[in-house]
Every structure is written in C-alpha cells, then in structure tokens.
C-alpha positions in Angstrom: 0.1 0.2 -0.2 2.0 3.5 -1.2 1.8 6.3 1.0 -0.1 9.6 0.7 2.0 12.2 -0.9 3.0 15.0 1.1 1.5 18.5 -0.6 4.0 20.6 -1.3 3.9 24.7 -0.7 2.6 25.2 -4.3 -0.1 22.8 -3.6 -1.6 24.5 -0.8 -1.2 27.8 -2.7 -3.2 26.0 -5.4 -5.8 25.1 -3.2 -5.9 28.4 -1.5 -6.5 29.9 -5.1 -9.0 27.7 -6.0 -10.7 28.6 -3.3 -10.9 31.9 -3.6 -11.9 31.9 -7.2 -14.8 29.6 -5.9 -15.7 32.1 -3.0 -15.6 35.1 -6.2 -17.8 33.2 -8.3 -20.5 32.5 -5.5 -19.9 36.6 -4.9 -19.0 35.3 -1.3 -16.4 37.9 -2.3 -17.6 41.1 -3.9 -16.7 44.5 -5.8 -14.8 46.9 -3.4 -14.5 44.9 -1.0 -11.3 44.8 1.6 -9.6 41.2 1.9 -9.1 40.0 5.3 -6.7 37.1 5.4 -7.8 35.5 8.3 -11.0 35.3 7.9 -10.1 33.8 3.9 -7.7 31.3 6.1 -10.2 30.5 8.7 -13.2 29.7 5.9 -10.7 27.8 3.8 -9.0 26.1 7.0 -5.7 26.8 6.4 -2.6 29.1 7.4 -2.5 32.8 5.8 0.8 31.9 4.0 -0.7 29.9 0.9 -3.8 32.4 1.7 -1.3 35.6 0.5 0.6 33.8 -2.3 -2.6 33.1 -3.8 -3.5 36.7 -3.8 -0.7 37.7 -5.4 -1.3 35.5 -7.9 -5.3 36.9 -8.1 -3.2 40.6 -8.2 -1.4 39.3 -11.5 -4.5 38.5 -13.0 -6.3 41.6 -12.1 -8.5 40.3 -9.7 -6.9 42.2 -7.1 -5.2 45.4 -6.1 -2.4 45.3 -3.3 -2.4 48.7 -1.4 0.8 48.8 0.9 0.5 48.8 4.8 -3.4 48.2 4.3 -3.7 44.7 2.2 -5.6 43.4 -0.6 -9.0 44.8 -2.1 -11.4 43.7 -4.5 -11.6 45.9 -7.2 -14.8 48.5 -7.8 -17.1 48.0 -10.7 -15.3 49.3 -14.1 -18.0 50.4 -16.9 -15.2 51.1 -19.4 -13.1 47.9 -18.0 -16.0 45.8 -18.9 -16.7 47.5 -22.2 -12.9 46.5 -22.8 -13.3 43.1 -22.3 -16.4 42.8 -24.5 -14.7 44.1 -27.2 -11.3 42.1 -26.9 -13.7 39.2 -26.5 -15.3 39.9 -29.7 -11.9 40.8 -31.7 -10.5 37.0 -30.8 -13.6 34.9 -31.0 -14.7 36.3 -34.1 -11.2 35.9 -35.5 -10.6 32.1 -34.5 -13.8 31.0 -36.4 -12.4 30.4 -39.5 -9.9 28.5 -38.0 -12.3 26.4 -36.3 -14.2 26.1 -39.1 -11.5 24.9 -41.3 -9.8 22.5 -38.6 -13.3 21.1 -37.2 -13.9 17.3 -37.2 -17.1 15.1 -36.8 -15.9 14.7 -33.3 -15.2 18.3 -33.2 -18.9 19.0 -34.0 -20.1 16.4 -31.2 -18.0 18.0 -28.8 -19.7 21.3 -29.7 -23.1 20.1 -29.8 -22.7 18.8 -26.4 -21.6 22.4 -25.2 -24.7 23.7 -26.9 -27.4 21.1 -25.1 -25.9 21.6 -21.9 -25.9 25.5 -22.1 -29.3 25.3 -23.4 -30.3 22.8 -20.1 -28.6 25.1 -18.0 -30.5 28.3 -18.9 -34.1 26.8 -18.2 -32.5 26.1 -14.8 -33.2 28.9 -11.8 -29.3 28.6 -10.7 -28.0 31.7 -12.6 -24.2 30.2 -12.0 -25.0 27.2 -14.2 -25.9 29.2 -16.7 -22.8 31.3 -16.6 -20.6 28.0 -16.9 -22.3 26.2 -19.8 -22.5 29.9 -21.5 -18.4 30.3 -20.4 -18.2 26.4 -21.7 -19.5 26.7 -25.0 -17.6 30.0 -25.8 -14.0 28.2 -24.9 -15.3 25.0 -26.6 -15.6 26.7 -29.4 -12.2 28.9 -29.4 -10.5 25.6 -28.2 -11.5 23.5 -31.6 -9.8 26.6 -33.7 -6.0 24.9 -31.7 -4.5 28.3 -31.4 -3.4 28.2 -27.6 -2.3 31.5 -27.3 -5.6 32.8 -28.1 -7.2 30.7 -26.2 -5.3 31.4 -22.5 -6.3 34.9 -23.6 -9.9 34.4 -23.5 -9.7 32.4 -20.3 -8.3 35.2 -18.7 -10.8 37.3 -20.0 -13.4 35.4 -18.8 -12.0 35.2 -15.5 -12.0 39.1 -15.0 -15.6 38.7 -16.2 -17.5 36.1 -14.1 -15.0 36.5 -10.9 -14.3 40.1 -10.7 -18.0 41.1 -11.8 -20.8 39.8 -10.7 -22.7 37.2 -12.8 -26.7 39.1 -12.3 -25.0 42.1 -13.3 -23.3 41.2 -16.6 -25.7 38.0 -17.7 -29.3 39.9 -18.3 -29.6 39.0 -21.9 -32.8 37.5 -22.3 -32.9 33.6 -22.3 -34.2 33.5 -25.4 -31.8 35.5 -27.4 -28.8 33.9 -26.4 -30.3 30.7 -26.8 -31.3 31.7 -30.6 -27.8 32.7 -30.9 -26.0 30.1 -29.5 -28.3 27.8 -31.8 -27.8 29.6 -35.1 -24.2 29.7 -34.5 -23.9 26.1 -34.1 -26.0 25.8 -37.5 -23.7 27.9 -39.4 -20.7 26.5 -38.5 -22.1 22.5 -39.3 -22.7 24.2 -42.7 -19.1 25.7 -42.9 -20.9 28.8 -43.8 -17.8 30.9 -41.4 -19.2 35.1 -43.1 -22.2 34.2 -41.8 -21.2 32.4 -38.1 -18.8 35.2 -38.1 -21.7 38.0 -38.5 -23.6 36.4 -35.4 -20.8 35.9 -33.2 -20.1 39.0 -33.5 -23.8 40.5 -32.8 -24.1 37.9 -29.7 -21.2 39.0 -27.8 -22.0 42.9 -28.9 -25.7 42.4 -28.1 -24.4 40.6 -24.9 -22.2 43.6 -23.8 -25.1 45.9 -24.8 -27.3 44.7 -21.8 -24.2 44.1 -19.2 -23.6 48.0 -19.8 -27.3 49.0 -19.3 -27.5 47.1 -16.2 -24.4 48.5 -15.2 -25.5 52.2 -15.9 -28.8 51.6 -13.7 -26.9 50.4 -11.1 -25.0 53.5 -10.5 -28.2 55.9 -11.3 -29.6 53.8 -8.3 -26.5 54.4 -6.1 -26.2 57.8 -7.0 -30.1 58.5 -6.3 -29.1 57.4 -2.5 -27.2 60.3 -1.8 -28.9 62.9 -3.4 
C-alpha cells in the first residue's frame, strides 16, 4: 500500500487560489471589498501563507489590488474595463472562427453540440451560476477547436475577469431566448461551413451581451447615485 504524497507549498497555494476563485464566483467576495487574510484562512481551513501567495497570483491576473501597509482589495465595478473586455472577446472569438471551421472534425462537432445542449439545459435552470458556466464552456469549446492556444488562454483570462471580478447577475442580463437563438444559429452556421455568417452571428451575439451588461451597470450606478441625492 503506497504512502500518501505530502502536499507541497505549491499544492497549498493552488488550493487557496481555487478556493478564493470559488468565493468570487459565488459572490462571497464582492467588488470594492477589503480582503481579510485571517477570514480567508479560517474559511479555507489553512494558514495565511498560502492565502497571501494565492492573492499575489490573483493580483497578477487583475482580480485584486494590493495597497502597501493596508492589504488586498477587490476592485470596484469599472464600466470602461467591462466594455474593453467584451470588445477584446469579440476580436479574439470572431477571428478564431474561420480556423475552427477549417479544422473541425465530426468529433469536434459532437463536442460543440454537447456544449450547446448543456447550455440550453442550463439556461432553463433557476441557478444563474450554472448558466454562466455553461455559456463560458460553449464559447471556450468553440475557441479551443481552433487549436490556437495563446488566444484560447487569453480568452480564458477575459472570462475570469468577467465572471470572477464582476458579479454574474450584473453581466448576464441578456434575455435567455435571445442567447439560445444566437447559440443555435451559430452552431448551425458552423455545421454548414458558413464562416462568414457564423462570424456575423457571433459578433452580434457578443455585442448584444455587452450592450445589456452596460445598460445594467448604468442602471445600478444611477440607483447608487440617487441614494446620495
């Protein structure tokens, strides 16, 4: 019977990193919040050392900021950053589509169809988190089938910023029926090898989601400002 491998410092840091990511996604850590090392350590049942290392990694990703002698904070909602993220997403995803269509196999189409079906099932669920995850998985599956790893990794980082740094109930406010229809149309265009139409649908889809997210944030900002009048 083999002995259990002892965890390294890197293992503990990774556990802390994944734990904090999960808190972001579940809105247990919200924009504009000061982050307490001790609180995170207690909740994740570990020492503060891996927590601090994990926060340094999250700082590098742009999910938190460090203020000397004060500690770590989450960033407040930035309309400018969210707009840039969606524009960058559109640039990457639309540019990858011809490569995806050129390289895709029957197996790849089955993988994409499964991701589409998972999303269609999820959007009818009451849990927004599942909907967010399945939407992200559909878009990442589509990008991954292109085989362009550098752009895929960049896209993953953009999704991290959107779905971890900002609350999903702010960003994902596009009507479900609209998202369903656009994803289905996109899949059908890819299946038919019509990359020009697929690029048009994908570009419109991301632009539409961005528009609804901006409207939602502007409404929230107006509501905040009205409280101080």
